[in-house]
N, C-alpha and C positions, 0 to 999 in steps of 0.2 A: 400498593399493588402495581402501580406503573413501574416503579424502580425494580421490583422483583421480575416483572415481565421483560423489561429491557435487559436486565442482567442475564436472564435465561437465554434470551435471543443472542446476546453477545457471546455467551459460553458456547452455545451450539454452533453458531456461525464460525467462531474462531477455531473450533475443533476441526472444521472442514477446511477453512481458508488457510490454516497453517500449511497446507499443501498446495491448494489451488489458487489462493488469492481471491480478491473480489469482495472482501468483508463490507466495505463501505457502500457497495451497491445495494445492500439490504439494510444495514444498520442506520444509515443516515435517513433514508425515506421513512423508516419506522419511527425514528426520533421526531421527525417533522410531523408525522401523523399523531404522535402523542402530544403535540402542541408546542414543540420547540421552534423558535425562529430559525430559519434555514442556516444562517451563518453561525449561530450558536451551536446548532446541531453538528455542523461540520467541524467546528473548533473543538467541541467536547469529544467527538468521535476521534479526532486526530490525536488527542491526548491518550485515549485508550489504545490507539494503534501502536504507540511506542512500546507498550508492554506486550501486545499481541506479537509484534514482530520480534521483540527480544526473546519471548518464549519460543517462537518458531525457529529462531536461529540457534538456540542452545544445542540441539541434537547434531547439527552439522559440524559444530566445533568439537563436540565430543568424539565424533567418528573420524575427524580429520578429513572430511570431504569438502571443506570450504576452499575453493580456489582463491589464493591470496595475491597472485602476481599483479593483477590489474586493480585490486580493491581500493588502494589509496586514491588513485586518479578518479575512479568511479564515484567514490564518496565525495570528493571535492566538487565534481560536476553536479552531483545530486544536491548538495548543500546550497550551491548558488542557484540552481534551478528552482528548488523548493522555496527559497526565500522570495524569488520573483513571483511564483505561483500564489504564495500566501498573501503577498501584497495585492495581487489582482483581486483576491477574495475580499480584502479589506475595503477596496474602493468600489466594488461592484454593487449596484442596487440589490437589495434583498429580494425584490420581486422577480429578478432575473435568474435567481438560483434554481428554483424548482424546474423550469424548462431545461436548464443545462444538466441538472442531475438526471432527469428523465431521459434526455438524449444520450447521456453517457451510459446509462443502464442498457439501452437498446443497442448502442454501438459495441460495447464490450461483450454483451451476450451473443451478438451475431458473430463477432470475431472469434469467440471461444468455440462456437459450433462449427465454424469453418476450419479450425486449426486444432482439432481434438487430438491428433496423433503427433503433433510437433514435439520434437525433442525426446521421444521415447527410446530412440536408438542412438548409438554413439555417432558423432559427426563423421562424415566420410573423409573430410580433409580439414586442415588447419585454416584458421581465419586469414584472409588476405588483408593487405594494408587498407584497401578500400572498405572491407568489411569491418575492420577494427575502427576506422574513422566513423563509419555508420553507427557502430555500437556506442561510441562516445557521444556522438550527436544525439542519438536516441536517449541516452542517459540524461543529458541536459534538458531536452525538450519534454520528456516524460516526467522529469523532476519538477518542471513547472506545473504540469497537470497534477502530480502527486501532492504538491504543496497547496494547490487550489482546492482539490476535492478528494483525490486518492481512490475513488471508486474504480476498480479494475486496473489500478496503476501497476501492481505486481504482475497481473496477467499479461499486460502489454509489454512490460519490460522483460519479462521472461521470454516472450516470443522474439523480441528484438535481440536478446543475447543468444538465443538458439540459432537464429538466422544469420546475424552479423558476426558474432564472436565464436560461433560454432561450439557452443556449450551443449552438454546434455541437459535434459530436463532437471535432473537433481542438482547439477552444478549451477544452473541458472536460478533455481529456487533458492539455493543457499546464498548466493550473492544478493539477490533481490530482497531477501528478508533483512539482511544487514543494511542495505541501502534504505529500506523503508523505515528502519529505526531512525536514521539520520534525517530523512525527509520529514517524518512526522515530528521529530524533535524540533527542527528549525521552525516549522509552521506553528507548532504549539507555543514556542517562545514568543513569536510575533503576535499570535492571537491572545496570549496571556497579557501582553502589554496593553491591549485594547479592552481587557476585561470581558472577553467573549466566551470564556470557558466556565461551565458549571462544575466546580472542583469537587463537590461532594458526589454528584452523580458520576463524574469522570473517574473518581477513585474507585467506586464500586464496579463500574464497567471495565476499568483497567484490570482489576483483580479477576473478574470473570473472563476477560479476554486472555490474560496470561495463563490462567488455569486451563482454559479450553485448548490453547495452543500446545501446552505441555501434554495434556491428556491425549492428543492425537498421536503422539510419538511413543506411547507406552506399549 
């Protein structure tokens, strides 16, 4: 029954977060409430995020709306940052995780409420050199957060690309979905080496997340 409930939550959450982001802000606390140790919950959730983000990326490639010019550099910064973030999770005491997760939930929720209209219109001007540098710095720093927890990672990164790189909402969402695949993959590999992932549960949740993400775009 627990697995069925978790799979249902992952499917429903993924159907929404394929556009908005913020999956882990709900799924990780729910997994903890069902009795998982916080670091194992983050690690298993990170495995499922690979498939959620992959499912969410597919429509952007099909429509040709994926901006590709900066993508290789952004992926490289994401991989490095996410590896650092995952390492922080490995060395952090488990009892410190729940306050951090709660704080992240409040911070991202507040940020989202204050920036509801960001990126809905086309940018008025191209990105300046300073803005581009800010976008790359944000990619690395948020990559650390993405590898550590990932709750609201796509939301924050989307806002950074809208402000710094002058992307529209759809362009930013397209790029961040791809980056989240790499961020989650790097973190998952490190967590797997420590035996922190519940693979059976993760496989079920991954299928639910991937299906939910694709269902959003029908």
